[in-house]
Backbone bond lengths (Angstrom), bond angles and torsions (degrees), N, CA, C in turn:
res aa  C-N    CA-C-N  psi(-1)  N-CA   C-N-CA  omega(-1)  CA-C   N-CA-C  phi
1 M - - - 1.450 - - 1.532 109.30 -
2 T 1.312 116.39 136.12 1.464 121.75 178.56 1.522 109.15 -75.15
3 R 1.290 115.48 134.64 1.465 119.78 -179.54 1.526 109.90 -77.47
4 P 1.333 116.28 145.90 1.473 120.08 -177.80 1.521 113.84 -55.26
5 Y 1.332 118.21 -39.21 1.460 119.33 -178.68 1.520 111.53 -67.03
6 R 1.321 117.24 -32.13 1.467 119.77 176.85 1.523 110.80 -69.92
7 M 1.321 115.87 -37.31 1.461 119.55 178.43 1.524 110.08 -65.10
8 K 1.330 117.02 -38.04 1.457 120.78 179.14 1.524 110.39 -65.43
9 I 1.319 117.15 -44.62 1.467 121.26 178.84 1.522 110.24 -62.08
10 R 1.323 116.54 -42.91 1.465 120.36 179.44 1.525 111.08 -62.43
11 A 1.318 116.75 -43.54 1.471 120.82 179.14 1.526 110.73 -63.07
12 E 1.325 116.64 -39.69 1.467 120.27 178.21 1.525 110.95 -64.82
13 R 1.311 117.17 -40.90 1.471 120.70 178.70 1.523 111.25 -65.64
14 Q 1.328 116.22 -41.30 1.463 119.69 178.25 1.522 110.88 -63.04
15 A 1.312 116.76 -41.96 1.466 120.47 178.81 1.522 110.69 -64.60
16 D 1.326 117.08 -39.20 1.462 121.06 178.29 1.529 110.72 -65.01
17 T 1.319 116.88 -43.14 1.466 120.91 177.90 1.521 110.25 -62.05
18 H 1.312 116.82 -44.57 1.467 122.11 179.22 1.534 110.17 -58.25
19 R 1.325 115.59 -45.57 1.468 121.19 179.76 1.522 111.08 -63.43
20 R 1.334 117.78 -43.72 1.468 120.88 -179.76 1.525 111.36 -63.64
21 I 1.322 116.80 -37.99 1.466 120.54 178.21 1.526 109.87 -64.74
22 L 1.325 117.19 -45.90 1.469 120.39 178.71 1.522 111.71 -61.63
23 E 1.320 116.70 -42.79 1.467 120.19 179.13 1.525 111.15 -63.95
24 A 1.323 117.14 -41.66 1.464 120.63 179.01 1.522 110.45 -64.52
25 A 1.330 116.92 -44.58 1.466 120.54 179.54 1.520 110.92 -61.74
26 T 1.310 116.80 -44.32 1.464 120.90 179.72 1.523 110.59 -60.50
27 R 1.305 116.12 -46.84 1.473 120.47 -179.32 1.532 111.46 -61.91
28 L 1.327 116.65 -46.61 1.465 119.95 -178.78 1.524 111.95 -68.94
29 H 1.312 117.23 -37.70 1.468 119.90 178.80 1.522 110.72 -64.53
30 R 1.321 116.32 -36.67 1.472 119.62 178.42 1.525 112.33 -69.85
31 T 1.322 116.96 -37.65 1.468 119.48 -176.44 1.522 113.34 -86.51
32 H 1.336 117.60 -35.50 1.469 120.55 -175.33 1.521 113.98 -115.15
33 G 1.330 116.48 -16.44 1.460 120.73 -175.22 1.517 110.45 89.67
34 P 1.324 117.57 149.07 1.461 121.20 -178.35 1.528 113.87 -59.73
35 D 1.329 117.25 -35.90 1.463 119.96 -177.63 1.524 113.20 -69.29
36 R 1.322 116.84 -23.81 1.468 120.21 -178.27 1.531 112.29 -103.44
37 T 1.323 116.61 6.77 1.460 121.63 179.01 1.522 109.19 -101.87
38 T 1.322 116.36 127.09 1.463 120.42 179.57 1.529 110.58 -103.33
39 I 1.316 115.17 161.75 1.464 120.94 175.07 1.523 109.35 -59.77
40 S 1.321 116.92 -38.63 1.470 120.62 178.29 1.521 111.67 -62.95
41 D 1.334 117.18 -40.27 1.472 121.00 176.92 1.529 110.50 -60.86
42 I 1.315 115.41 -45.78 1.463 120.62 -179.51 1.525 110.07 -62.83
43 A 1.321 116.05 -46.11 1.466 120.32 179.96 1.520 111.34 -59.87
44 R 1.313 116.25 -45.56 1.470 120.64 -179.08 1.527 110.70 -58.91
45 L 1.327 116.78 -47.91 1.461 120.69 -178.54 1.537 111.68 -67.36
46 A 1.321 117.01 -34.15 1.466 121.24 -179.55 1.528 112.57 -80.50
47 G 1.335 116.71 -12.62 1.459 120.03 -179.85 1.516 113.91 78.42
48 V 1.339 115.75 31.43 1.463 121.35 178.94 1.527 109.02 -131.46
49 E 1.312 116.68 175.08 1.459 122.10 175.68 1.533 109.38 -89.83
50 P 1.341 117.82 153.02 1.472 120.08 179.79 1.534 114.92 -52.03
51 P 1.347 119.72 -39.92 1.472 117.38 178.09 1.531 113.70 -61.07
52 T 1.319 116.92 -27.48 1.462 119.79 177.33 1.524 110.24 -66.99
53 V 1.327 116.62 -39.39 1.468 120.23 177.87 1.523 109.35 -61.99
54 T 1.330 116.90 -46.59 1.468 119.52 -177.40 1.525 112.17 -72.81
55 R 1.309 118.06 -19.85 1.463 120.37 174.28 1.532 109.68 -70.39
56 H 1.316 116.29 -38.34 1.468 120.42 179.37 1.527 111.75 -81.60
57 F 1.330 116.20 -33.89 1.468 122.56 -177.99 1.523 107.57 -134.54
58 P 1.336 118.36 103.21 1.463 121.56 -172.21 1.530 115.91 -60.84
59 D 1.333 117.55 -23.72 1.462 119.48 178.04 1.526 109.09 -150.59
60 R 1.313 115.53 166.98 1.472 120.33 -177.44 1.525 111.88 -61.84
61 A 1.321 116.25 -36.12 1.468 119.90 -178.86 1.526 111.09 -61.54
62 S 1.310 117.89 -40.97 1.467 119.86 -179.94 1.520 111.03 -66.64
63 L 1.309 117.02 -31.35 1.462 120.89 177.98 1.521 110.75 -71.27
64 V 1.318 117.78 -41.29 1.465 121.51 179.46 1.521 109.89 -67.07
65 V 1.321 117.71 -44.22 1.461 121.63 -179.80 1.525 109.76 -65.32
66 R 1.322 117.69 -42.58 1.463 122.06 -175.98 1.525 112.28 -64.73
67 R 1.318 117.50 -36.66 1.462 119.96 -175.94 1.521 112.30 -78.74
68 S 1.316 118.09 -13.07 1.470 121.65 -178.14 1.509 112.03 -68.58
């Protein structure tokens, strides 16, 4: 059984990753535009792997809508 404190730490890390991805997407969309921003670019700036970005945001459209 997972201990409650571990679940809290995991949830905090997931929220931090989610926030970093949104911040990276916002920054890249402002500087390069959404059409010229790739999932790999966002992942690199957020410090995660591309599958992590798609785990939080299943497609580019959801990322653009979410950051608005």
